[in-house]
ChimeraX commands (.cxc) that place a marker at each C-alpha (Angstrom):
marker #1 position -24.56,7.02,244.60 radius 0.5
marker #1 position -22.34,10.10,244.45 radius 0.5
marker #1 position -21.23,9.27,240.92 radius 0.5
marker #1 position -24.85,8.88,239.80 radius 0.5
marker #1 position -25.74,12.21,241.41 radius 0.5
marker #1 position -22.79,13.90,239.74 radius 0.5
marker #1 position -23.69,12.43,236.35 radius 0.5
marker #1 position -27.28,13.62,236.65 radius 0.5
marker #1 position -26.22,17.19,237.48 radius 0.5
marker #1 position -23.50,17.11,234.81 radius 0.5
marker #1 position -26.06,16.21,232.11 radius 0.5
marker #1 position -28.23,19.19,233.07 radius 0.5
marker #1 position -25.38,21.66,233.50 radius 0.5
marker #1 position -24.63,24.62,231.27 radius 0.5
marker #1 position -21.22,25.79,230.07 radius 0.5
marker #1 position -19.81,28.78,231.92 radius 0.5
marker #1 position -18.74,30.69,228.82 radius 0.5
marker #1 position -20.71,33.24,226.88 radius 0.5
marker #1 position -21.16,33.41,223.15 radius 0.5
marker #1 position -19.69,36.44,221.46 radius 0.5
marker #1 position -16.52,36.55,223.52 radius 0.5
marker #1 position -14.13,39.16,222.15 radius 0.5
marker #1 position -11.48,37.79,219.83 radius 0.5
marker #1 position -8.79,39.21,222.13 radius 0.5
marker #1 position -9.82,36.62,224.73 radius 0.5
marker #1 position -9.10,33.76,222.35 radius 0.5
marker #1 position -5.69,32.24,221.73 radius 0.5
marker #1 position -3.84,32.11,218.47 radius 0.5
marker #1 position -2.81,28.71,217.12 radius 0.5
marker #1 position 0.78,29.34,218.28 radius 0.5
marker #1 position -0.40,30.32,221.76 radius 0.5
marker #1 position -2.56,27.19,221.99 radius 0.5
marker #1 position 0.37,25.01,220.95 radius 0.5
marker #1 position 2.73,26.75,223.40 radius 0.5
marker #1 position 0.21,26.42,226.23 radius 0.5
marker #1 position -0.49,22.77,225.52 radius 0.5
marker #1 position 3.24,22.01,225.55 radius 0.5
marker #1 position 3.68,24.01,228.76 radius 0.5
marker #1 position 0.83,22.15,230.47 radius 0.5
marker #1 position 2.37,18.86,229.33 radius 0.5
marker #1 position 5.56,19.79,231.19 radius 0.5
marker #1 position 7.79,20.42,228.19 radius 0.5
marker #1 position 10.80,22.66,228.91 radius 0.5
marker #1 position 11.11,26.16,227.48 radius 0.5
marker #1 position 14.05,25.05,225.37 radius 0.5
marker #1 position 12.08,22.16,223.85 radius 0.5
marker #1 position 9.06,24.41,223.27 radius 0.5
marker #1 position 11.29,26.91,221.49 radius 0.5
marker #1 position 12.70,24.17,219.29 radius 0.5
marker #1 position 9.23,22.81,218.50 radius 0.5
marker #1 position 7.84,26.26,217.62 radius 0.5
marker #1 position 11.02,27.34,215.78 radius 0.5
marker #1 position 11.47,30.42,217.95 radius 0.5
marker #1 position 14.05,31.47,220.53 radius 0.5
marker #1 position 13.84,30.43,224.16 radius 0.5
marker #1 position 13.47,34.09,225.10 radius 0.5
marker #1 position 10.44,34.38,222.78 radius 0.5
marker #1 position 8.85,31.42,224.55 radius 0.5
marker #1 position 9.47,33.05,227.94 radius 0.5
marker #1 position 8.03,36.35,226.70 radius 0.5
marker #1 position 4.92,34.63,225.33 radius 0.5
marker #1 position 4.44,32.74,228.59 radius 0.5
marker #1 position 4.74,36.03,230.49 radius 0.5
marker #1 position 2.06,37.52,228.20 radius 0.5
marker #1 position -0.22,34.54,228.85 radius 0.5
marker #1 position 0.36,34.87,232.60 radius 0.5
marker #1 position -0.85,38.46,232.42 radius 0.5
marker #1 position -3.87,37.61,230.25 radius 0.5
marker #1 position -4.86,34.77,232.59 radius 0.5
marker #1 position -4.20,36.88,235.70 radius 0.5
marker #1 position -1.85,34.18,236.96 radius 0.5
marker #1 position 1.40,34.51,238.91 radius 0.5
marker #1 position 2.88,31.06,238.34 radius 0.5
marker #1 position 2.92,28.55,235.52 radius 0.5
marker #1 position 0.79,26.20,237.61 radius 0.5
marker #1 position -1.80,28.95,238.00 radius 0.5
marker #1 position -1.59,29.58,234.25 radius 0.5
marker #1 position -2.37,25.92,233.55 radius 0.5
marker #1 position -5.31,26.01,235.95 radius 0.5
marker #1 position -6.65,29.26,234.48 radius 0.5
marker #1 position -6.22,27.95,230.93 radius 0.5
marker #1 position -8.35,24.95,231.84 radius 0.5
marker #1 position -10.92,27.13,233.59 radius 0.5
marker #1 position -11.10,29.59,230.68 radius 0.5
marker #1 position -11.33,26.82,228.11 radius 0.5
marker #1 position -8.25,28.00,226.25 radius 0.5
marker #1 position -7.16,24.46,225.42 radius 0.5
marker #1 position -10.65,23.27,224.52 radius 0.5
marker #1 position -11.00,25.64,221.57 radius 0.5
marker #1 position -13.91,27.41,223.21 radius 0.5
marker #1 position -14.11,31.05,224.31 radius 0.5
marker #1 position -13.59,32.04,227.93 radius 0.5
marker link #1:1,2 radius 0.2
marker link #1:2,3 radius 0.2
marker link #1:3,4 radius 0.2
marker link #1:4,5 radius 0.2
marker link #1:5,6 radius 0.2
marker link #1:6,7 radius 0.2
marker link #1:7,8 radius 0.2
marker link #1:8,9 radius 0.2
marker link #1:9,10 radius 0.2
marker link #1:10,11 radius 0.2
marker link #1:11,12 radius 0.2
marker link #1:12,13 radius 0.2
marker link #1:13,14 radius 0.2
marker link #1:14,15 radius 0.2
marker link #1:15,16 radius 0.2
marker link #1:16,17 radius 0.2
marker link #1:17,18 radius 0.2
marker link #1:18,19 radius 0.2
marker link #1:19,20 radius 0.2
marker link #1:20,21 radius 0.2
marker link #1:21,22 radius 0.2
marker link #1:22,23 radius 0.2
marker link #1:23,24 radius 0.2
marker link #1:24,25 radius 0.2
marker link #1:25,26 radius 0.2
marker link #1:26,27 radius 0.2
marker link #1:27,28 radius 0.2
marker link #1:28,29 radius 0.2
marker link #1:29,30 radius 0.2
marker link #1:30,31 radius 0.2
marker link #1:31,32 radius 0.2
marker link #1:32,33 radius 0.2
marker link #1:33,34 radius 0.2
marker link #1:34,35 radius 0.2
marker link #1:35,36 radius 0.2
marker link #1:36,37 radius 0.2
marker link #1:37,38 radius 0.2
marker link #1:38,39 radius 0.2
marker link #1:39,40 radius 0.2
marker link #1:40,41 radius 0.2
marker link #1:41,42 radius 0.2
marker link #1:42,43 radius 0.2
marker link #1:43,44 radius 0.2
marker link #1:44,45 radius 0.2
marker link #1:45,46 radius 0.2
marker link #1:46,47 radius 0.2
marker link #1:47,48 radius 0.2
marker link #1:48,49 radius 0.2
marker link #1:49,50 radius 0.2
marker link #1:50,51 radius 0.2
marker link #1:51,52 radius 0.2
marker link #1:52,53 radius 0.2
marker link #1:53,54 radius 0.2
marker link #1:54,55 radius 0.2
marker link #1:55,56 radius 0.2
marker link #1:56,57 radius 0.2
marker link #1:57,58 radius 0.2
marker link #1:58,59 radius 0.2
marker link #1:59,60 radius 0.2
marker link #1:60,61 radius 0.2
marker link #1:61,62 radius 0.2
marker link #1:62,63 radius 0.2
marker link #1:63,64 radius 0.2
marker link #1:64,65 radius 0.2
marker link #1:65,66 radius 0.2
marker link #1:66,67 radius 0.2
marker link #1:67,68 radius 0.2
marker link #1:68,69 radius 0.2
marker link #1:69,70 radius 0.2
marker link #1:70,71 radius 0.2
marker link #1:71,72 radius 0.2
marker link #1:72,73 radius 0.2
marker link #1:73,74 radius 0.2
marker link #1:74,75 radius 0.2
marker link #1:75,76 radius 0.2
marker link #1:76,77 radius 0.2
marker link #1:77,78 radius 0.2
marker link #1:78,79 radius 0.2
marker link #1:79,80 radius 0.2
marker link #1:80,81 radius 0.2
marker link #1:81,82 radius 0.2
marker link #1:82,83 radius 0.2
marker link #1:83,84 radius 0.2
marker link #1:84,85 radius 0.2
marker link #1:85,86 radius 0.2
marker link #1:86,87 radius 0.2
marker link #1:87,88 radius 0.2
marker link #1:88,89 radius 0.2
marker link #1:89,90 radius 0.2
marker link #1:90,91 radius 0.2
marker link #1:91,92 radius 0.2
view
């Protein structure tokens, strides 16, 4: 019964993002790739290798994303990224 109720409300729901979101709120292709690897649990060293950048660059970019997402930890960053739709290709 609860699943049926959820499904009914889900079908009638509206997305929580607004059209016309400033471009600064969207991620670049590199940021999306970095974030998807981070959420998947890939190490900084492996991310750096995959993106062909230094490990320090990866750490700096993660720090920038933490600030943009108003997160204090990587777990919070992953949660905020999901909430903001950063990995879905939709604006926040």
